MARLUMTI-447934 format. One line per field, with one value per residue (C-alpha): x, y, z; residue in one letter. Coordinates in Angstrom, 2 decimals. Example, Ala and Ser with C-alpha at 12.3 -4.5 7.8 and 13.67 -1.06 7.14 Angstrom:
BEGIN
x 12.30, 13.67
y -4.50, -1.06
z 7.80, 7.14
rest A, S
end
This chain:
BEGIN
x -37.88, -39.66, -38.16, -37.98, -36.01, -33.60, -32.80, -31.93, -28.44, -26.32, -23.30, -22.24, -22.87, -20.61, -22.56, -19.67, -15.89, -15.65, -18.91, -20.26, -23.72, -24.84, -28.20, -29.43, -32.95, -32.84, -35.27, -36.78, -37.99, -36.21, -35.23, -33.35, -31.41, -30.69, -29.20, -26.84, -25.64, -25.18, -24.60, -20.93, -21.59, -23.98, -22.01, -18.80, -20.55, -20.55, -18.34, -16.41, -16.83, -15.80, -17.56, -20.15, -21.93, -25.26, -25.54, -24.34, -20.74, -20.34, -17.29, -17.23, -14.33, -14.53, -12.26, -11.88, -10.96, -11.61, -10.13, -13.15, -15.66, -15.10, -13.61, -11.03, -8.22, -5.93, -5.81, -4.35, -1.84, -2.15, -4.38, -2.11, -0.39, -3.58, -2.69, -5.08, -7.08, -7.07, -9.10, -11.01, -12.01, -14.76, -17.49, -21.24, -22.57, -26.24, -28.34, -32.10, -33.03, -33.98, -33.67, -30.35, -26.85, -23.79, -20.23, -16.81, -14.61, -10.91, -10.26, -7.19, -5.72, -5.63, -8.30, -11.56, -14.38, -18.00, -20.39, -24.18, -26.64, -30.30, -33.04, -36.44, -39.27, -40.91, -43.53, -40.85, -38.25, -35.96, -34.01, -30.50, -28.77, -25.08, -23.45, -19.71, -18.37, -15.17, -13.16, -9.79, -9.08, -10.07, -8.20, -10.07, -13.42, -12.80, -11.58, -14.48, -17.07, -15.64, -15.53, -19.12, -20.28, -18.65, -19.60, -23.24, -23.43, -22.25, -24.95, -27.61, -26.30, -26.23, -29.77, -30.96, -29.11, -26.88, -23.18, -21.04, -18.31, -14.70, -14.50, -11.24, -12.18, -15.49, -13.71, -11.16, -14.00, -15.96, -12.90, -11.94, -15.46, -15.16, -11.79, -13.58, -17.03, -17.98, -17.25, -14.81, -12.35
y 37.11, 34.51, 31.06, 31.72, 34.90, 33.08, 30.55, 33.16, 33.01, 35.29, 35.30, 38.23, 38.00, 39.22, 41.69, 42.57, 42.36, 45.18, 45.03, 42.87, 42.92, 41.39, 41.48, 40.93, 40.95, 42.92, 43.55, 47.02, 49.57, 51.15, 54.24, 52.03, 50.34, 53.77, 54.88, 51.88, 52.94, 56.65, 57.31, 56.75, 55.37, 52.73, 52.02, 51.36, 48.37, 46.45, 48.29, 51.46, 54.65, 58.12, 61.34, 61.26, 64.15, 62.83, 65.15, 64.84, 66.03, 65.52, 63.84, 60.24, 59.16, 55.48, 54.57, 50.79, 49.16, 45.50, 44.47, 46.12, 44.07, 40.89, 39.73, 37.37, 36.98, 39.22, 40.14, 37.54, 38.46, 40.57, 42.55, 42.36, 45.61, 47.63, 47.70, 49.91, 50.76, 52.47, 55.20, 55.14, 58.62, 59.32, 61.67, 61.13, 60.61, 59.96, 60.47, 59.88, 59.08, 56.42, 54.56, 55.30, 56.18, 56.00, 57.22, 56.82, 54.33, 54.79, 58.05, 58.42, 55.16, 55.96, 55.05, 55.03, 52.57, 53.31, 51.63, 51.99, 51.01, 50.65, 49.97, 48.59, 48.03, 44.63, 42.79, 40.56, 43.25, 45.68, 44.49, 45.96, 45.78, 46.71, 47.27, 47.92, 48.92, 50.02, 47.29, 46.43, 42.75, 39.33, 39.71, 42.95, 41.38, 38.43, 40.61, 43.05, 40.25, 38.48, 41.75, 42.75, 39.21, 39.32, 42.90, 42.38, 39.24, 41.43, 43.98, 41.26, 40.13, 43.69, 44.44, 41.17, 41.83, 38.76, 38.19, 37.77, 35.25, 36.41, 38.88, 37.65, 33.97, 34.74, 36.86, 34.11, 31.60, 34.02, 35.02, 31.37, 30.66, 33.43, 32.14, 29.03, 30.54, 30.52, 33.87, 34.85, 32.03
z 0.00, -2.06, -2.59, -6.33, -5.77, -3.48, -6.24, -8.89, -10.35, -8.19, -10.51, -12.63, -16.35, -19.11, -21.28, -23.59, -23.69, -21.14, -19.14, -16.31, -14.72, -11.45, -9.65, -6.12, -4.72, -1.48, 1.36, 1.07, 1.23, -1.73, 0.32, 2.76, -0.05, -1.60, 1.72, 1.70, -1.77, -1.12, 2.59, 3.50, 7.01, 5.65, 2.47, 4.46, 6.09, 2.81, 0.28, 1.15, 3.14, 2.02, 1.03, -1.74, -3.42, -4.74, -7.74, -11.33, -11.45, -7.70, -6.23, -5.03, -2.86, -1.95, 0.96, 0.89, 4.19, 3.51, 6.86, 8.53, 6.54, 8.52, 11.78, 10.34, 7.89, 5.96, 2.32, -0.05, -2.75, -4.88, -2.53, 0.53, -0.46, 0.17, 3.89, 5.81, 2.72, -0.62, -2.30, -5.58, -6.73, -9.24, -10.42, -10.38, -13.91, -13.04, -9.91, -9.83, -6.19, -5.27, -8.59, -10.31, -9.11, -11.36, -11.16, -12.67, -10.87, -10.03, -11.90, -9.68, -11.03, -14.74, -17.27, -15.25, -15.60, -14.67, -12.27, -12.40, -9.65, -10.65, -8.09, -9.08, -6.59, -6.84, -4.80, -3.28, -2.55, -4.33, -7.36, -7.44, -10.81, -10.85, -14.24, -14.36, -17.78, -19.52, -17.82, -19.31, -19.98, -18.64, -15.34, -14.62, -15.56, -13.22, -10.37, -10.67, -11.00, -7.94, -6.04, -6.77, -6.07, -2.62, -1.76, -2.77, -0.65, 2.25, 1.43, 1.53, 4.92, 6.30, 5.12, 6.69, 9.97, 9.52, 10.13, 7.05, 6.36, 6.13, 3.24, 1.75, 1.94, 0.23, -2.39, -3.14, -3.70, -5.91, -7.95, -8.48, -9.75, -12.36, -13.61, -14.93, -15.61, -19.32, -20.89, -18.15, -18.88
rest M, S, E, G, A, M, K, R, D, S, H, A, H, L, L, S, S, D, T, V, R, I, E, R, L, L, P, G, P, I, E, R, V, W, A, F, L, T, E, P, E, K, R, R, L, W, L, A, G, G, P, T, E, T, K, V, G, G, K, V, E, L, L, F, R, H, A, E, L, S, D, E, G, G, A, P, P, P, H, A, D, T, G, Q, G, H, V, N, A, G, R, V, T, A, C, E, P, P, H, L, F, A, Y, T, W, A, E, N, H, G, D, P, S, E, V, R, F, E, L, T, E, R, E, D, G, V, L, L, T, V, T, H, E, R, L, N, G, R, D, S, L, R, S, V, A, G, G, W, H, T, H, L, D, L, L, V, D, R, L, N, G, Q, R, S, P, D, F, W, E, A, Y, K, R, A, H, A, A, Y, V, T, R, P, G, F, D
end
């Protein structure tokens, strides 16, 4: 990765009152990054496992087991009640391998939001743009921004073959940063 790419702002940005966007420059090739977004065994290393049908209308079942994402620490309140994991169910809304993958998020928990992953090949790697929309309120925006920030840092580490810091400690730091970040405050 180029030095300029490494210095890019890694924070999420508020696009509207219900939408956040965050980017990461990842080592390619694009097909490898696509696999980490769509294949459950690779995706569970940085986000969540669970079956995924990579076709429009297909089911997405994200099984979150945050305790498996790092070697240390337990979940802080209010996340401590997730125990051995929780499931977010959704449906694929767009699938154009290896450039676009989108699905509804947490249909099984009421009013679903939607997450969109866009991959763009560049000379210095693969640009991943994550847009999460239809979020409800400031607390949700902060939590989602902190979550994507932490999970995408894990993805960068996994793709680079590096160990990651404790997930929950990293999440607490990221979430705290969004509480005071302009637009999220």
